C-alpha positions in Angstrom: 148.4 98.0 162.7 146.6 98.9 165.9 145.9 102.5 165.0 142.3 103.0 164.2 141.8 106.7 163.7 143.6 109.3 161.7 145.2 110.9 164.8 146.7 107.7 166.0 148.1 107.0 162.5 149.6 110.5 162.4 151.3 110.0 165.7 152.8 106.6 164.6 154.0 108.2 161.4 155.6 111.0 163.3 157.3 108.6 165.8 158.6 106.5 163.0 160.2 109.5 161.4 161.7 110.7 164.7 163.3 107.3 165.3 164.5 106.8 161.8 166.0 110.4 161.5 166.3 111.8 165.1 168.7 114.6 163.9 165.9 116.1 161.9 163.6 116.5 164.9 165.9 117.4 167.8 165.7 121.1 167.2 162.2 122.3 167.1 163.1 126.0 167.0 164.1 125.9 163.3 167.8 126.8 164.1 170.6 124.7 162.7 171.7 121.8 164.8 175.3 122.1 165.9 177.3 119.0 166.6 180.3 118.6 169.0 182.6 118.6 166.1 181.1 121.8 164.7 181.4 123.5 168.1 185.0 122.5 168.4 185.9 123.7 164.9 184.0 127.0 165.6 186.0 127.4 168.9 189.3 126.9 167.0 188.2 129.4 164.4 187.5 132.0 167.0 190.8 131.4 168.9 192.8 131.6 165.7 191.1 134.9 164.7 192.0 136.3 168.1 195.5 135.0 168.0 196.0 136.4 164.5 194.7 139.8 165.6 197.1 139.9 168.6 200.1 139.0 166.4 199.0 141.6 163.8 198.7 144.2 166.5 202.2 143.4 167.9 203.7 143.7 164.4 201.9 147.0 163.9 203.1 148.3 167.3 206.7 147.3 166.6 206.7 149.0 163.2 205.0 152.1 164.6 207.5 152.3 167.5 210.4 152.0 165.1 209.1 154.8 162.9 208.1 157.1 165.8 211.4 156.6 167.6 213.4 157.2 164.4 211.5 160.4 163.6 211.8 161.7 167.2 215.5 160.9 167.4 216.1 162.7 164.1 214.2 165.8 165.3 215.9 165.8 168.7 219.3 165.5 167.1 218.5 168.4 164.7 217.4 170.5 167.7 220.6 169.7 169.6 222.8 170.5 166.6 220.9 173.8 166.1 221.5 174.7 169.8 225.1 173.4 169.6 224.3 171.2 172.6 225.8 167.8 173.4 223.7 164.7 172.9 222.3 163.0 176.0 222.2 159.4 176.8 218.4 159.4 176.3 219.0 160.3 172.7 221.1 157.2 172.3 218.4 155.1 173.9 215.7 156.6 171.7 217.9 156.1 168.6 218.3 152.4 169.5 214.5 151.7 169.6 214.1 151.2 165.8 216.8 148.6 165.7 215.4 146.8 168.8 211.9 146.9 167.3 213.0 145.5 164.0 215.1 142.8 165.7 212.1 141.8 167.8 209.9 141.8 164.7 212.4 139.5 162.9 212.9 137.2 165.8 209.3 136.9 167.0 207.8 137.0 163.5 204.4 138.3 164.6 203.4 139.3 161.0 204.1 135.8 159.7 202.3 134.2 162.6 199.3 136.4 162.0 199.2 135.3 158.4 199.5 131.7 159.5 196.6 132.1 161.9 194.4 133.7 159.2 195.3 130.9 156.7 194.5 128.1 159.1 191.3 129.9 160.2 190.1 130.1 156.6 190.9 126.4 156.0 189.0 125.4 159.2 186.1 127.6 158.2 186.0 125.8 154.8 185.9 122.4 156.7 183.1 123.8 158.9 181.1 124.9 155.9 181.5 121.5 154.3 180.3 119.9 157.4 177.3 122.1 157.8 176.2 122.4 154.2 177.9 119.9 151.9 176.9 116.7 153.6 180.4 115.9 154.6 180.5 113.2 157.3 182.2 113.8 160.6 184.9 111.2 159.7 185.7 113.0 156.5 185.8 116.4 158.2 188.1 115.0 161.0 190.4 113.5 158.3 190.7 116.9 156.5 191.3 118.6 159.9 194.1 116.2 160.8 195.7 116.7 157.4 195.4 120.4 157.8 197.0 120.4 161.3 199.9 118.4 160.1 200.5 120.6 157.1 200.1 123.9 159.1 202.3 122.8 161.9 205.1 122.4 159.4 204.5 125.9 158.2 204.5 127.6 161.6 207.0 130.5 161.6 209.9 129.4 163.8 211.3 131.6 166.5 214.1 133.6 165.0 216.7 132.4 162.5 220.4 132.7 162.5 222.2 133.2 159.3 224.5 130.4 158.4 226.8 129.8 155.5 225.6 127.3 152.9 227.0 123.9 153.4 229.2 122.5 150.8 228.5 119.1 149.3 231.2 116.6 150.1 232.8 115.0 147.1 
């Protein structure tokens, strides 16, 4: 070994550690090192959270519109009856809002889609935590992620559903 003094030996020891475990020395600030996979998972988690919030908000707005329109139509009808007045076309429009809101809610399924987003986000967060803290390799994390994607895509709430009669078995 060509190192003659203590400083040279320390430098060689440090360089040996850096080249044998570069991931341990890349970040000198003490913050956690984030890989591309972790960044991508984190981005998916944030997007799913936002999408879940939007779907949840839409479901809430539809339910609130149904309730508010129903109450308003009831009060308006009572006022018209008390005044012995004829109903107006606007009352009919107002009275139809609860039905329209509920049909939209059943067709678009924002509440089920919000729940789906939150479930997938929780599963991705678990994979991300495994990757960061449990020593799971990138390959294992990607495999879990792929399995999760396949499973969750099957569970995505479909657009609307039409009632159909049960099919009879042929004899």
